[in-house]
C-alpha positions as CSV (number, residue, x, y, z in Angstrom):
1,M,-6.4,55.6,-21.6
2,S,-3.7,57.6,-23.3
3,N,-1.3,57.4,-20.8
4,P,-0.9,53.6,-19.5
5,G,0.6,53.5,-16.0
6,A,-0.6,56.8,-15.3
7,I,-2.2,57.1,-11.8
8,E,-5.9,58.4,-12.4
9,D,-7.6,60.3,-9.6
10,V,-11.1,59.7,-8.5
11,S,-13.0,61.9,-6.1
12,I,-15.2,60.1,-3.4
13,G,-16.8,63.1,-1.9
14,G,-15.9,62.0,1.4
15,E,-13.1,60.6,3.9
16,S,-13.4,57.0,3.0
17,I,-14.8,54.0,0.6
18,R,-15.0,50.3,0.7
19,L,-12.9,49.0,-1.9
20,G,-15.7,46.9,-3.6
21,Q,-17.5,50.2,-4.0
22,F,-14.8,52.0,-5.2
23,L,-13.9,49.8,-8.1
24,K,-17.5,50.3,-9.3
25,F,-17.3,54.0,-8.6
26,A,-14.7,54.3,-10.5
27,S,-15.7,52.4,-13.3
28,V,-12.4,50.1,-12.8
29,L,-15.0,47.0,-13.1
30,D,-18.8,47.1,-14.1
31,S,-20.7,44.6,-11.6
32,G,-20.4,43.6,-8.4
33,G,-19.6,40.0,-9.4
34,D,-16.9,41.1,-11.6
35,V,-15.7,43.0,-8.3
36,K,-15.7,39.8,-5.8
37,E,-14.2,37.5,-8.5
38,A,-11.2,40.1,-9.2
39,I,-10.5,40.7,-5.3
40,I,-11.0,36.8,-4.4
41,D,-8.4,35.8,-7.1
42,G,-6.1,38.3,-6.1
43,F,-6.0,40.6,-9.3
44,V,-6.8,44.1,-7.3
45,T,-3.8,46.0,-5.4
46,V,-4.1,48.5,-2.5
47,N,-0.9,50.6,-2.6
48,G,0.8,48.1,-4.5
49,E,0.0,45.1,-2.2
50,V,-2.7,42.3,-2.8
51,D,-5.6,42.8,-1.0
52,R,-8.6,40.0,-0.8
53,R,-10.9,42.2,1.4
54,R,-14.2,43.8,-0.5
55,G,-15.0,45.6,2.4
56,R,-11.4,47.2,3.0
57,Q,-11.8,50.7,3.9
58,L,-9.6,53.1,1.5
59,Q,-8.7,56.6,2.6
60,I,-7.8,59.5,0.7
61,G,-4.7,58.9,-0.9
62,D,-5.0,55.0,-1.7
63,V,-4.0,53.9,-5.1
64,V,-6.0,51.0,-6.1
65,G,-4.6,48.6,-9.1
66,F,-6.1,46.6,-11.5
67,E,-4.7,45.3,-14.5
68,E,-2.9,48.4,-16.2
69,R,-4.8,50.7,-14.1
70,R,-3.8,52.8,-11.1
71,V,-7.0,54.7,-9.7
72,R,-6.2,56.9,-6.6
73,V,-8.9,57.9,-3.9
74,A,-9.2,61.6,-3.9
75,R,-11.3,64.0,-2.0
C-alpha cells in the first residue's frame, strides 16, 4: 500500500456483512483459519476497539483494522 495508515474503502454491495467474511472479502486475510486466529487472538479491531466475534455484523461506515491496514465497509 502506498500510504500506510490510509483507510481503504471496500464495497460490499449490501447493508451488512459479518466480520469474518469481510476480512476475507477485502483480502485482509486469505483463509478462514487465519481469520479465526487473528480475531480470537485480539489482532482485529472494529472502529478502534478489539472485537473477538467473527460473526459480528458490520454496517456501512465501520472501519476494520488488522496490523497496519484499515478497511472501511462501503456500499
